[in-house]
Every structure is written in structure tokens, then in C-alpha cells.
C-alpha positions in Angstrom: 4.7 -33.8 4.7 6.9 -31.5 2.0 5.4 -28.4 0.9 4.6 -27.9 -2.8 5.5 -25.1 -4.8 1.9 -24.1 -5.0 1.8 -24.2 -0.9 4.9 -21.8 -1.1 4.1 -19.1 -3.4 0.7 -19.3 -4.7 -1.2 -15.9 -3.7 -4.8 -15.5 -2.7 -6.2 -13.2 -5.7 -9.0 -11.5 -3.2 -6.1 -10.4 -0.7 -4.5 -8.5 -3.5 -7.4 -6.8 -4.5 -9.4 -6.7 -0.8 -6.2 -5.8 0.9 -4.2 -6.8 4.0 -3.7 -5.0 7.5 -0.4 -3.8 8.0 -0.3 -3.0 11.6 2.0 -0.6 13.4 1.9 -2.1 16.8 -1.4 -1.2 19.0 -1.3 2.3 17.5 -2.6 2.4 14.2 -3.1 0.3 11.2 -3.3 0.5 7.4 -5.2 -1.6 5.0 -3.5 -2.2 1.6 -4.0 -4.1 -1.6 -1.2 -5.6 -3.5 1.2 -3.7 -6.2 1.0 -6.4 -8.4 -0.6 -9.6 -8.7 -4.3 -9.4 -9.5 -4.6 -5.6 -8.7 -5.1 -4.3 -11.8 -6.3 -1.2 -10.1 -3.0 -0.4 -9.2 -1.3 -1.2 -12.5 -3.9 1.2 -14.6 -3.6 4.2 -11.8 0.5 3.7 -11.9 0.6 3.6 -16.1 -2.0 6.6 -16.1 0.2 8.5 -13.7 3.4 7.9 -15.6 1.9 8.2 -19.1 2.4 12.0 -19.4 6.0 11.6 -18.2 7.0 8.8 -20.7 9.4 11.0 -22.5 11.2 12.2 -19.4 11.2 8.8 -18.0 13.1 7.5 -21.6 15.5 10.1 -21.4 16.1 9.7 -17.4 15.5 13.5 -17.0 12.1 12.8 -14.6 13.4 14.5 -11.4 13.6 12.2 -8.1 11.0 14.5 -6.5 8.3 14.2 -9.1 9.1 10.4 -9.5 8.7 10.4 -5.6 5.4 12.4 -5.8 4.1 10.1 -8.6 4.5 7.1 -6.7 3.4 8.3 -3.6 0.0 9.3 -5.5 -0.4 6.0 -7.4 0.0 4.1 -4.0 -2.7 6.4 -2.4 -5.1 6.0 -5.5 -4.2 2.3 -6.0 -3.3 0.5 -3.2 -4.3 2.4 0.3 -8.0 1.2 1.1 -8.2 2.5 4.6 -6.6 3.3 8.0 -7.3 3.3 11.7 -6.9 2.3 15.2 -7.6 -0.4 17.7 -9.2 -3.4 16.2 -10.4 -3.6 12.5 -12.5 -2.7 11.6 -14.2 -1.3 14.5 -11.5 1.1 14.8 -11.6 2.2 10.8 -11.6 5.7 9.8 -9.0 7.6 11.6 -5.2 7.6 13.0 -3.2 10.0 15.4 -1.9 12.8 13.6 0.6 15.6 14.7 -2.6 17.9 15.4 -5.3 15.4 16.4 -7.0 12.7 14.7 -6.6 12.3 10.5 -9.6 11.1 8.7 -9.0 8.8 5.9 -9.0 10.8 2.9 -6.9 11.1 -0.3 -5.4 14.6 0.7 -4.5 13.2 4.4 -2.8 10.2 3.3 -0.8 12.1 0.4 0.2 14.5 3.6 1.2 11.6 5.9 3.2 9.9 3.3 4.9 13.4 2.1 5.5 13.8 5.9 6.8 10.5 6.5 8.7 9.0 3.7 9.9 6.1 5.7 6.2 5.0 6.5 5.6 5.5 2.8 8.5 3.2 1.9 7.4 0.6 4.2 3.7 0.7 3.1 5.0 0.4 -0.1 7.1 -2.4 0.6 4.5 -4.2 2.5 2.2 -4.1 -0.6 4.9 -5.5 -3.0 5.7 -8.3 -0.9 4.2 -11.4 -2.6 4.5 -13.5 0.9 2.1 -10.9 2.6 -0.9 -11.8 0.0 -0.1 -15.7 -0.2 -3.5 -18.2 0.6 -3.7 -19.1 4.0 -1.7 -16.6 5.5 -3.2 -14.4 8.2 -3.9 -10.9 7.5 -2.8 -9.8 10.9 0.9 -11.1 10.2 1.4 -8.5 7.6 4.0 -5.8 8.9 4.6 -7.6 12.2 
């Protein structure tokens, strides 16, 4: 039977806000909500972060460093829901860090994404992909 456009493109609003798991092999996982769609929290967080910089954005004078920092903060505050190792949710709470376990916190997430910009880009790309939040898709498929 042919799939309808609804089968192919409908997303699950609860997944968009409650989040999906992005697995990074068996080492660690991150839980993120969607950057867009039904996730109004992210839209508000991003708008609030950008508002003080509106003039610099309009005049194209916002530095790349500041833009990157604002986006990292918006992702941490509006998309990142948790992280852990092993099986979700039993392994929730910390991931391996440079100097030992890193507990899930805003400060640790900002530091991790600042230290590892490629990880940040991957998380943001996964959170921006509507396909990861489609109705009927398994959470564990994200990022694999």
C-alpha cells in the first residue's frame, strides 16, 4: 500500500517536546527535544537570547563567536533534556568527561559543547531534523 504524505511527513508533537534519544554508540546518549515544530520553549528561548542583539543582527555586525555562544546557550536551555550512559533511563545523569564523570547540568553542557563544537553541531542537526521526530519512528533510531 502506498504511503500518504501524512505517513511520510507527520511528526509526533509529544516527541518534539518530550524529546528523543541520540545514541553515540554504547558510550553515551543525549536526550533532546526538537528545534522547531511543537517545541515552543526553544523558539522562546532563542528569541529571548537574540533580542538584545537585534541591531547587531540587522546590521550584520554580530560576531560569529557571539552567535555561536548564543546558539549553544539556546540549545542547552531549550533543547537538551538530559544525558547518560548505558540504557535510558537507568543510565541517566552523567557521561564520561575529560577528568571523570560529568553530571548533567547547564554549566557542564555549555562547557562540553564549547569544548567539542562538532558534537554540538551534530546534536543541533539531529534536533533540527523533522524525520527524527516523526510519528511511529523509534526513539533509539535517532543519530544511529
